[in-house]
C-alpha positions in Angstrom: 0.1 0.1 0.1 3.0 2.3 -0.2 2.7 5.2 -1.6 -1.2 4.6 -2.9 -4.3 6.0 -1.8 -7.4 3.5 -0.8 -9.7 3.1 -3.6 -12.5 1.0 -1.7 -13.2 0.0 2.0 -11.3 -3.4 1.7 -8.1 -1.3 0.8 -8.8 1.1 3.7 -9.4 -1.4 6.1 -6.0 -3.1 5.1 -4.5 0.4 6.2 -6.8 1.0 9.3 -6.2 -2.3 11.0 -2.4 -2.0 11.4 -2.7 1.5 12.7 -5.2 0.3 14.7 -3.0 -2.5 16.5 -0.3 0.3 16.6 -2.4 2.9 18.3 -3.1 0.4 21.0 0.5 -0.1 21.8 1.1 3.8 22.0 -1.7 4.3 23.8 -0.3 1.9 26.3 2.9 3.6 26.1 1.8 7.2 26.3 -0.7 7.2 29.2 -2.1 10.5 30.1 -0.4 10.9 33.3 2.9 10.8 32.4 2.7 11.8 28.5 -0.2 14.1 28.4 0.1 15.6 24.9 1.0 12.5 23.3 -1.4 10.9 24.6 -3.8 13.5 23.3 -2.4 13.4 19.8 -2.7 9.6 19.8 -6.3 9.5 21.0 -7.5 12.0 18.5 -5.6 10.6 15.6 -7.5 7.3 16.5 -10.7 9.0 16.4 -10.0 10.9 12.9 -8.7 7.5 11.5 -12.4 5.9 12.3 -13.7 9.3 10.5 -11.5 8.7 7.2 -12.6 4.8 7.3 -16.1 5.8 7.1 -15.9 7.5 3.7 -15.2 4.3 2.4 -18.3 2.2 4.4 -21.0 1.4 2.0 -23.5 0.5 4.8 -24.8 3.1 6.6 -25.3 1.4 9.9 -21.8 0.4 10.1 -20.7 4.1 9.5 -23.0 5.0 12.2 -21.6 2.5 14.5 -18.0 4.0 13.6 -19.1 7.5 14.4 -20.4 6.0 17.6 -17.0 4.6 18.2 -15.2 8.0 17.4 -17.6 9.6 19.8 -16.7 7.2 22.5 -12.9 7.6 22.2 -13.3 11.4 22.2 -15.5 11.6 25.5 -12.9 9.1 26.9 -10.4 11.9 26.1 -12.1 14.6 27.4 -13.7 13.4 30.6 -10.0 13.4 32.4 -8.9 16.5 31.0 -9.2 19.9 32.6 -10.8 22.7 30.4 -8.9 25.5 32.1 -5.2 23.7 31.4 -6.0 22.1 27.8 -8.3 24.4 26.7 -7.5 24.4 22.7 -7.6 20.7 23.1 -10.9 20.8 24.8 -12.5 22.9 22.4 -11.1 20.9 19.5 -12.4 17.9 21.0 -16.0 19.6 21.3 -16.0 20.2 17.9 -15.1 17.1 16.7 -17.7 15.7 18.7 -20.2 18.2 17.7 -19.5 17.2 14.0 -19.7 13.4 14.6 -23.4 13.9 16.3 -24.2 16.0 13.6 -23.1 13.0 10.8 -24.9 10.7 12.8 -28.2 12.8 12.6 -28.0 13.6 9.0 -27.5 9.4 8.3 -30.4 8.6 10.5 -32.6 11.4 9.1 -31.3 10.9 5.6 -32.5 7.2 5.8 -35.9 8.0 7.6 -34.4 5.9 10.6 -35.6 8.7 13.5 -38.7 9.5 11.6 -39.9 6.0 12.3 -38.9 5.7 15.8 -40.8 6.8 19.1 -37.7 8.8 20.2 -38.1 11.4 17.2 -42.0 11.7 18.1 -40.8 12.0 21.7 -37.7 14.8 20.9 -40.2 16.9 18.4 -42.9 17.0 20.7 -40.8 17.9 23.8 -38.8 20.5 21.5 -41.9 22.0 20.2 -43.7 22.3 24.0 -40.5 23.6 25.2 -40.4 26.4 22.4 -43.8 27.1 23.2 -43.1 27.9 26.8 -40.3 30.0 26.0 -42.3 32.1 23.5 -45.3 32.4 25.7 -43.2 33.4 28.8 -41.5 36.4 27.0 
């Protein structure tokens, strides 16, 4: 694969799997307590590798699962960080999380998953009720 771009999911997966193995090794070596900056770099790169792999995935369900894995990685990274000390990392990670949630939303709405579900009806009705309360309380 040296010097070539991935053309389909199988080639992208062949690149991703060794990267995933080496990320596990790097994550174990660069722990958050001793090598905070390196640990943050390893984890953000790992999360972005899922983002790039989803480009090649044909199945929408598996794309959503990959984005959820990406969200899990980023949230696990955010939890122990102090936002005052790592403000730039914190804001970057929050933007990445927002992008991942937005992508999942677009994938689900584009395929009418949420429209058929009870969650969507509950979500819409509660937002309409909250909006009405805000308008009436002005």
